[in-house]
C-alpha positions as protocol buffer text, in pm:
chain_id: "A"
residue {
  index: 1
  type: MET
  ca { x: 605 y: 2099 z: 1530 }
}
residue {
  index: 2
  type: ALA
  ca { x: 688 y: 1771 z: 1363 }
}
residue {
  index: 3
  type: ASP
  ca { x: 671 y: 1740 z: 987 }
}
residue {
  index: 4
  type: PHE
  ca { x: 475 y: 1437 z: 869 }
}
residue {
  index: 5
  type: ILE
  ca { x: 535 y: 1273 z: 534 }
}
residue {
  index: 6
  type: LYS
  ca { x: 317 y: 1022 z: 353 }
}
residue {
  index: 7
  type: LEU
  ca { x: 481 y: 680 z: 342 }
}
residue {
  index: 8
  type: ALA
  ca { x: 190 y: 449 z: 264 }
}
residue {
  index: 9
  type: ASN
  ca { x: -182 y: 402 z: 234 }
}
residue {
  index: 10
  type: VAL
  ca { x: -390 y: 232 z: 502 }
}
residue {
  index: 11
  type: SER
  ca { x: -507 y: -11 z: 236 }
}
residue {
  index: 12
  type: ASP
  ca { x: -143 y: -115 z: 167 }
}
residue {
  index: 13
  type: ILE
  ca { x: -98 y: -287 z: 505 }
}
residue {
  index: 14
  type: PRO
  ca { x: -342 y: -565 z: 596 }
}
residue {
  index: 15
  type: THR
  ca { x: -454 y: -602 z: 957 }
}
residue {
  index: 16
  type: ASN
  ca { x: -183 y: -748 z: 1184 }
}
residue {
  index: 17
  type: GLU
  ca { x: 90 y: -724 z: 922 }
}
residue {
  index: 18
  type: VAL
  ca { x: 402 y: -513 z: 872 }
}
residue {
  index: 19
  type: ARG
  ca { x: 553 y: -352 z: 562 }
}
residue {
  index: 20
  type: SER
  ca { x: 889 y: -190 z: 489 }
}
residue {
  index: 21
  type: TYR
  ca { x: 943 y: 158 z: 344 }
}
residue {
  index: 22
  type: ASP
  ca { x: 1253 y: 362 z: 262 }
}
residue {
  index: 23
  type: HIS
  ca { x: 1267 y: 738 z: 285 }
}
residue {
  index: 24
  type: GLU
  ca { x: 1586 y: 939 z: 231 }
}
residue {
  index: 25
  type: GLY
  ca { x: 1807 y: 655 z: 349 }
}
residue {
  index: 26
  type: LYS
  ca { x: 1593 y: 560 z: 649 }
}
residue {
  index: 27
  type: LYS
  ca { x: 1443 y: 214 z: 663 }
}
residue {
  index: 28
  type: ILE
  ca { x: 1100 y: 227 z: 827 }
}
residue {
  index: 29
  type: ALA
  ca { x: 864 y: -53 z: 932 }
}
residue {
  index: 30
  type: ILE
  ca { x: 493 y: 30 z: 951 }
}
residue {
  index: 31
  type: TYR
  ca { x: 269 y: -205 z: 1147 }
}
residue {
  index: 32
  type: ASN
  ca { x: -111 y: -241 z: 1135 }
}
residue {
  index: 33
  type: HIS
  ca { x: -220 y: -372 z: 1474 }
}
residue {
  index: 34
  type: ASN
  ca { x: -596 y: -425 z: 1459 }
}
residue {
  index: 35
  type: GLY
  ca { x: -640 y: -96 z: 1271 }
}
residue {
  index: 36
  type: SER
  ca { x: -392 y: 107 z: 1477 }
}
residue {
  index: 37
  type: PHE
  ca { x: -73 y: 201 z: 1294 }
}
residue {
  index: 38
  type: TYR
  ca { x: 280 y: 224 z: 1437 }
}
residue {
  index: 39
  type: ALA
  ca { x: 619 y: 299 z: 1282 }
}
residue {
  index: 40
  type: THR
  ca { x: 968 y: 203 z: 1394 }
}
residue {
  index: 41
  type: THR
  ca { x: 1308 y: 174 z: 1238 }
}
residue {
  index: 42
  type: ASN
  ca { x: 1311 y: -142 z: 1028 }
}
residue {
  index: 43
  type: ILE
  ca { x: 1661 y: -242 z: 1143 }
}
residue {
  index: 44
  type: CYS
  ca { x: 1721 y: -450 z: 1455 }
}
residue {
  index: 45
  type: THR
  ca { x: 1937 y: -278 z: 1717 }
}
residue {
  index: 46
  type: HIS
  ca { x: 2132 y: -598 z: 1790 }
}
residue {
  index: 47
  type: ALA
  ca { x: 2257 y: -696 z: 1444 }
}
residue {
  index: 48
  type: TYR
  ca { x: 2167 y: -580 z: 1096 }
}
residue {
  index: 49
  type: ALA
  ca { x: 1842 y: -750 z: 1003 }
}
residue {
  index: 50
  type: GLN
  ca { x: 1523 y: -610 z: 853 }
}
residue {
  index: 51
  type: LEU
  ca { x: 1245 y: -649 z: 1106 }
}
residue {
  index: 52
  type: HIS
  ca { x: 962 y: -664 z: 853 }
}
residue {
  index: 53
  type: GLU
  ca { x: 1100 y: -1007 z: 758 }
}
residue {
  index: 54
  type: GLY
  ca { x: 1045 y: -1128 z: 1115 }
}
residue {
  index: 55
  type: PHE
  ca { x: 732 y: -1239 z: 1300 }
}
residue {
  index: 56
  type: PHE
  ca { x: 478 y: -972 z: 1399 }
}
residue {
  index: 57
  type: ASP
  ca { x: 279 y: -1101 z: 1697 }
}
residue {
  index: 58
  type: PRO
  ca { x: -58 y: -924 z: 1726 }
}
residue {
  index: 59
  type: ASP
  ca { x: -121 y: -1081 z: 2069 }
}
residue {
  index: 60
  type: ASP
  ca { x: 135 y: -855 z: 2235 }
}
residue {
  index: 61
  type: CYS
  ca { x: 201 y: -614 z: 1946 }
}
residue {
  index: 62
  type: SER
  ca { x: 565 y: -714 z: 1912 }
}
residue {
  index: 63
  type: ILE
  ca { x: 809 y: -784 z: 1631 }
}
residue {
  index: 64
  type: GLU
  ca { x: 1067 y: -1064 z: 1640 }
}
residue {
  index: 65
  type: CYS
  ca { x: 1393 y: -1018 z: 1457 }
}
residue {
  index: 66
  type: PRO
  ca { x: 1442 y: -1288 z: 1194 }
}
residue {
  index: 67
  type: LEU
  ca { x: 1816 y: -1313 z: 1263 }
}
residue {
  index: 68
  type: HIS
  ca { x: 1862 y: -1381 z: 1635 }
}
residue {
  index: 69
  type: GLY
  ca { x: 1510 y: -1366 z: 1779 }
}
residue {
  index: 70
  type: ALA
  ca { x: 1525 y: -1036 z: 1967 }
}
residue {
  index: 71
  type: ARG
  ca { x: 1173 y: -904 z: 2030 }
}
residue {
  index: 72
  type: PHE
  ca { x: 1053 y: -547 z: 2056 }
}
residue {
  index: 73
  type: LYS
  ca { x: 729 y: -381 z: 2165 }
}
residue {
  index: 74
  type: VAL
  ca { x: 607 y: -199 z: 1854 }
}
residue {
  index: 75
  type: GLU
  ca { x: 428 y: 89 z: 2033 }
}
residue {
  index: 76
  type: THR
  ca { x: 729 y: 189 z: 2243 }
}
residue {
  index: 77
  type: GLY
  ca { x: 1032 y: 23 z: 2081 }
}
residue {
  index: 78
  type: ALA
  ca { x: 1116 y: -142 z: 2415 }
}
residue {
  index: 79
  type: VAL
  ca { x: 1324 y: -460 z: 2412 }
}
residue {
  index: 80
  type: LEU
  ca { x: 1121 y: -760 z: 2528 }
}
residue {
  index: 81
  type: VAL
  ca { x: 1368 y: -1043 z: 2456 }
}
residue {
  index: 82
  type: LEU
  ca { x: 1747 y: -1047 z: 2429 }
}
residue {
  index: 83
  type: PRO
  ca { x: 1996 y: -1045 z: 2260 }
}
residue {
  index: 84
  type: ALA
  ca { x: 1906 y: -681 z: 2181 }
}
residue {
  index: 85
  type: TYR
  ca { x: 1963 y: -426 z: 2457 }
}
residue {
  index: 86
  type: ALA
  ca { x: 1886 y: -98 z: 2280 }
}
residue {
  index: 87
  type: PRO
  ca { x: 1525 y: -6 z: 2200 }
}
residue {
  index: 88
  type: LEU
  ca { x: 1397 y: 61 z: 1850 }
}
residue {
  index: 89
  type: GLU
  ca { x: 1349 y: 417 z: 1733 }
}
residue {
  index: 90
  type: VAL
  ca { x: 974 y: 486 z: 1719 }
}
residue {
  index: 91
  type: TYR
  ca { x: 815 y: 744 z: 1489 }
}
residue {
  index: 92
  type: PRO
  ca { x: 484 y: 929 z: 1542 }
}
residue {
  index: 93
  type: VAL
  ca { x: 206 y: 824 z: 1301 }
}
residue {
  index: 94
  type: GLN
  ca { x: -104 y: 1008 z: 1185 }
}
residue {
  index: 95
  type: ILE
  ca { x: -382 y: 881 z: 960 }
}
residue {
  index: 96
  type: ASP
  ca { x: -540 y: 1125 z: 713 }
}
residue {
  index: 97
  type: GLY
  ca { x: -810 y: 950 z: 513 }
}
residue {
  index: 98
  type: ASP
  ca { x: -625 y: 659 z: 350 }
}
residue {
  index: 99
  type: ASP
  ca { x: -281 y: 819 z: 397 }
}
residue {
  index: 100
  type: ILE
  ca { x: -35 y: 698 z: 659 }
}
residue {
  index: 101
  type: LEU
  ca { x: 177 y: 994 z: 763 }
}
residue {
  index: 102
  type: VAL
  ca { x: 498 y: 943 z: 963 }
}
residue {
  index: 103
  type: SER
  ca { x: 716 y: 1201 z: 1135 }
}
residue {
  index: 104
  type: LEU
  ca { x: 1082 y: 1117 z: 1082 }
}
């Protein structure tokens, strides 16, 4: 069974925005897509860039890397636009009251 840790509060992340969190050396991005929460690594798989600084598109629930424009599907981590080839690592999320719990 996965261990979930609290990384944020629901109220910390406005609708259709993303925030960055660090936990034991891991950089995590948490996304609020119309009230559904997702978590991925916050580092682009193409080149070192922090994804939370990029553009989160709520129309297709994707994040665009601010460095070279690679795009990823937030729910699955899948690459949507090159130059990235490797998908993002995706972490399970649970909501408990106002707590956002992530399994790393």
